[in-house]
N, C-alpha and C positions, 0 to 999 in steps of 0.2 A: 221829161212826160210823163203822164201818167201810164197805171198797167191796162187802163183802158184803149188809149192811144196807141202801147204797142199792142194792142189784140187786133184793134180795128184795122193795122196796116198787117199783122198779121192774116186777119180775115179778108182783105182783097186779094193778098197775094198769094192766098190757097183759094181760091176763086179763080184767079191768071191763071196758075196751073193746071190747077183740076180742068176748066175752060177749054184750056190749050190740046191739052192732051189726046182729044183726040183728030187734033189737025196731025200729033207726030208721026202717025199710021204705027204705030207695033215702036217708037222714036227708031224709025229709016229716016222720016226729015230730021236736016239737026238743025236748022231755027226754031220752028217749034217745039222739037225734043228740049231747046237751052233754054227757050222758054221756061219750058212746064219744070225743069229742073231749077233755075234758082227762084220759081216762083218760089218751089218748096223750101228751100236754100231760105230763104225770108222771112217766110211764112213762121220754120221752124223758131229763127231766131230771136224774132220780136214777142213771137208765142212764150218762148221762155224770160223775156226779160220782164214784159209781164204777167210770170208765174214767182218774179221777188218777190211779189206782192200782192198779188190777187191767186185764191185761194184754190189749188189745180183742178180740181171736178167744176169748180163756178164755172174757171175759165174755157176747160172742155166743153162744155155745155154750149156757152155764150157761141164757142165755136162753131161749133160742130152743126148746132141749127140756126145758125146766120148764116152757116156756108152753105146747108142740106138747099134755102129759100134761095140762096141768092145766084146757086148752082143751075137751077131748075131753075129758074127766070132769065138764066142765060141761055139754056139749053132751049126755054120755050122761042125766046124769042129773036135768035141767031142761027138755031140748029133746029128749029123746027119742031122739037119733040113734042108731043101734046100731050096736056095737062088736062086728064079728066075732072068729076068733082072730088070725088075721093083723093086725090093727089092733093089737091085742094086746098080741100078739107085738113087734111092730116097735115101739111105748112102752113096752112092759118094758126093750129092745133099745137105747132113746132115754136110759131113765135110767140102766140100766148102763154105758153108753159116760158120760155126768152123773160117776158116784161114780169107774169110771176115772179118769176124768182127773183129776178132783181128790185124788183117793189118789195117785197112783202119777206126774204129769206136774208134770217142773221146769220148765214153764210161767205152773205157776198158785202164788200167791203163797199160801204160808199160815204 
């Protein structure tokens, strides 16, 4: 698999783990706690595979940027978190930054 595929799996696993963490109620509920721990384990393992060929800074910037936007979207859709205009503008800037980095940076392996 390509580094981007491993990174995508890592992002999805991290988003699932982070989104489930609230349901752990401080890791007092076993089911959500297991999902959270397993999600982070998968996320870090897949990130390590992506880092075999992808620069660490680039991979982490993509992971964190995309993860922030996805977790905020899930919190908005399923947990009732309100997103005001500054929050949405900030996330749009994060997405723009990830796009600019991937399209124009010579640091990113294309």
